[in-house]
N, C-alpha and C positions, 0 to 999 in steps of 0.2 A: 504494500500500500504506500503510495507516494504521499508527500506532504499535503498536497491539495485535497486528496481523498480523506486523509486523516482529519484535516480541518473541517471538512464537510460533515464527517461523522460527529465530531465534537459539537458543532453548531446544531446539528439535528437533535442530539441528545439534550442540549440545553433548551431547544425549542419545545421538546416533549415535556421536560420538567415544568417549563412555564405554562404550557398547555394544561397540564394537570392541576397547577396551582391557581390559575385564574378563576375568580369567583363567578364570572359570567358563564352561563351554560353554553358550551360550544361543542360542535361535532364536525368531523370531516366525513363527507358522503361522496360516493361515486356520482357520475352524471345522472344516474337513474334514481338517486335518492336513497340508496342503501347505505347504512351507517358503516363506515370503515373504522372510525376512531371517535370516541366520545370522552369528554373529561368528567370528573366526578360531579361537578355542578349540574351538567346535563343529565347524568344518570339519576341524580337525586330527584329531579323533576319527574322522573318516571318511576321512582320508587325501586330502583334496582342498582346494579353495579355497571361500570363502563363496559366490562367484557360481555355482559349479557345483552347490551344494545347492539353489538356488532352483528351485521347482517339484517337488522330490522329496517323497515322503511320509515323514514322520518315522518312521512305524512300519515302513517298508521299510529305513530306515537302522539302526534299533534294534528288534530283534525282541522283541515282548512275550512274557513267560514264562507269562502266564495270559490266554487269550483273553477270559475273563469280565470281567476288569478293563476292557478296551477297550469291550466292549459296554455296560457300566454307565455309562462316561463318555460314550459317544456318546448314550445315552438322556438323560442329565442335560443335555447341551448342547442337545439338541433341545427340552428343556423350559425352556431358558434359565436353568438353575441356575448360580450363579456361585461355586461352591466351588472349592477347590484340589484337583486330581486328581493321583494318583500311579500310575505304571505301572512294574512291575519289568521290566527289559529286559536283553538281552545283545546283543553285537555283536562283530565281528572288527576288532581294532585294526590300523592300518597295518603294524605289524611282524609280524602273524600271530597275536598272542596273543588268546585269547578273554576278553573283558571282560564283567562284569555290573555293573548299577547300577540307578539309578532315575531315571525321567523325571518331572518335576513340571510340570504345566500349569496356568497361572492364566488364566482368561478376563479380557480387558481390552477396554474400549471407553469412548467418551466419554459415553455415556448408557445407561440401562437398556434402552431400546427398540432400540438399535443392535445388529446382529449382532456378537458379540465376536470378536476375534482371540485367539490363544492364545500366551502367553509361556511358552516351554518351556525348562526348565533341566535339565541332565544332571548327575547325581552318580555318580561312579565308585566302586564299592564293592570291587572286587577283579578279579583276572584270573588265568587259567591260561596258562602259557607256551606258545608255539607248539610243536607236536610236532616232534621231530627227523625230518627226511626219511629215509625208508627207503633203504638202499643200493641202487644199481642192480644187478640180478642178471643176469649173463650167464654162459653156460657157456664153457669154454675154446675149444670149437669156434666158438661164435658170435663171440667176440672176435677170433679168428684170421680168420674170414671178413670181419668188419668192417675189420680192419687191411688186409687184401689189397684189399678194395673201395676203401678210402680211398686206397690207393696206385695205383689205376687198373686193377687186375686185372679181367679178364673172368670170367664164370662158369666157362668152360673152364679158364683158368689157375688160378683158385682151387681148382678140383676137383683138378687135377694136383698142386699144391703141398701140399694137405691130404690127399691120398689118398682123396678122395671121388668120387662120381659127380656129374655136373652136376645131377641131380635132388636129390641130397643137399644141395648148396650152395643150390639154390633153396628147399628145404624150410626151411633155417635162416633164410634171408632172409625168407620168408613169416612164420615165427614171430616174428621181430623186428619186422616191419612191423605185425603184429596186436597185439603187446604194447605198442608205442610209438605206434600210430596213424599210422604213416608211410605216405605214398602212393607213394613211389618210392625208388630207391636213393640218390639225392642227399640226400633228406631223412633217410634212415637214417643216413648218414655225418654229417650236420650234427647230428642228435640225439646220436649217439655222442660227438662232441666236446663238445657242450653239457652232457652228463651226466657227463663225465669218464671215459667208457668208453675213449676214445682220448686219448692225451696230446697237448696242444697244443705247437707249436714243435719237434716232433720229426719227422725224416725218415730212413728210411721210417717210416710210422705204426706206433705200438705202443700197447698198453693203458695207460690212465691209472690213477692211484691211486684214483679214485672207483669203479672197477668191482669188484664182488664176484663172484669167479669160482668155478666149480665144474667138475666133470668132465663131459664130453660124449662121445658116441660119434661115430664117423665117418659114420654114416648118419642117417636121420630117426627113429631109435628111442629118443630120450632119454626 
């Protein structure tokens, strides 16, 4: 390696260190928008690490607000225009907030003839807080069925204790399964604990504070 090549390697390494330390979210993409290199600040906006962004399309990570902007930029790049391009985008931040901002793409290459890469910088302009989760809605009858189920009760025993028919208990379990996307009773109980419908660390099982309850009938006619 001659002195000129050695100097190039040194300056490239220094540039990479600076790239990683800069606080502005920055990425290098190929001309098609695939991420080749991203700094930690850019990865943080996506809730991941720089290595996991490699190969992702930048417009999948940050949604364009106007499709026409992207089409005009793509056409300009095909014609090898080297202007600075800006795209208004929005994305979901790691904490759940909806952010909006602007992507700026600068074509960069060593020569005019060479196919350029894109130096992409993200500017955050604002955000809307993540929506508050809706309370989990269960009826009095449903929470009683869940509590008995969590305590090991069979359908017959739950029916006796609640004054229902066996079909009535099955009806409530089917409704809960459909509402929560549960495939079996074990999953129903697990989801009830996860959503706060049943209190943790309590025996026998009883409703948790996260449940919003209402009135329910003793049959399947709610």
